[in-house]
ZADO-1210 file (C-alpha; in nm, 4 decimals, padded with zeros to 6 digits):
<atoms>
<atom x="06.6538" y="10.6592" z="07.9779" code="MET" pos="1"/>
<atom x="06.9684" y="10.4455" z="07.9864" code="LYS" pos="2"/>
<atom x="06.9688" y="10.4323" z="08.3663" code="VAL" pos="3"/>
<atom x="06.6064" y="10.3131" z="08.3728" code="GLN" pos="4"/>
<atom x="06.6818" y="10.0465" z="08.1115" code="GLU" pos="5"/>
<atom x="06.9810" y="09.9286" z="08.3138" code="ALA" pos="6"/>
<atom x="06.7666" y="09.9113" z="08.6280" code="ASN" pos="7"/>
<atom x="06.5088" y="09.7004" z="08.4434" code="LYS" pos="8"/>
<atom x="06.7836" y="09.4626" z="08.3313" code="GLY" pos="9"/>
<atom x="06.9169" y="09.4318" z="08.6864" code="ILE" pos="10"/>
<atom x="06.5662" y="09.3745" z="08.8227" code="GLU" pos="11"/>
<atom x="06.4939" y="09.0976" z="08.5714" code="SER" pos="12"/>
<atom x="06.8269" y="08.9309" z="08.6545" code="LYS" pos="13"/>
<atom x="06.7525" y="08.9531" z="09.0267" code="LEU" pos="14"/>
<atom x="06.4053" y="08.8042" z="08.9861" code="THR" pos="15"/>
<atom x="06.5499" y="08.5215" z="08.7741" code="ALA" pos="16"/>
<atom x="06.8134" y="08.4504" z="09.0408" code="GLN" pos="17"/>
<atom x="06.5464" y="08.4640" z="09.3112" code="THR" pos="18"/>
<atom x="06.3353" y="08.2089" z="09.1217" code="TRP" pos="19"/>
<atom x="06.6362" y="07.9786" z="09.0748" code="VAL" pos="20"/>
<atom x="06.7419" y="08.0039" z="09.4398" code="ILE" pos="21"/>
<atom x="06.3822" y="07.9611" z="09.5550" code="GLY" pos="22"/>
<atom x="06.3169" y="07.6553" z="09.3395" code="SER" pos="23"/>
<atom x="06.6478" y="07.4935" z="09.4373" code="VAL" pos="24"/>
<atom x="06.5757" y="07.5608" z="09.8039" code="GLY" pos="25"/>
<atom x="06.2256" y="07.4169" z="09.7644" code="PHE" pos="26"/>
<atom x="06.3610" y="07.1003" z="09.6004" code="VAL" pos="27"/>
<atom x="06.6220" y="07.0599" z="09.8742" code="LEU" pos="28"/>
<atom x="06.3534" y="07.1069" z="10.1398" code="ALA" pos="29"/>
<atom x="06.1325" y="06.8434" z="09.9742" code="VAL" pos="30"/>
<atom x="06.4247" y="06.5987" z="09.9529" code="ILE" pos="31"/>
<atom x="06.5142" y="06.6717" z="10.3155" code="GLY" pos="32"/>
<atom x="06.1565" y="06.6261" z="10.4400" code="LEU" pos="33"/>
<atom x="06.0665" y="06.3265" z="10.2212" code="ALA" pos="34"/>
<atom x="06.2173" y="06.0637" z="10.4577" code="PRO" pos="35"/>
<atom x="06.0276" y="06.2131" z="10.7534" code="ALA" pos="36"/>
<atom x="05.6991" y="06.1945" z="10.5603" code="PHE" pos="37"/>
<atom x="05.7740" y="05.8381" z="10.4490" code="ILE" pos="38"/>
<atom x="05.8354" y="05.7371" z="10.8122" code="LYS" pos="39"/>
<atom x="05.5095" y="05.9040" z="10.9189" code="LEU" pos="40"/>
<atom x="05.2984" y="05.7251" z="10.6584" code="PHE" pos="41"/>
<atom x="05.4526" y="05.3795" z="10.7002" code="GLN" pos="42"/>
</atoms>
């Protein structure tokens, strides 16, 4: 039982980290691509 509970805790931490890394990467990509889009639409 304890091992399964520990695995669940690790999984939830990993998914949280994945969400944080993913959202940060997405924001950085948007910031990086924004000037290109602005140039296209001007």
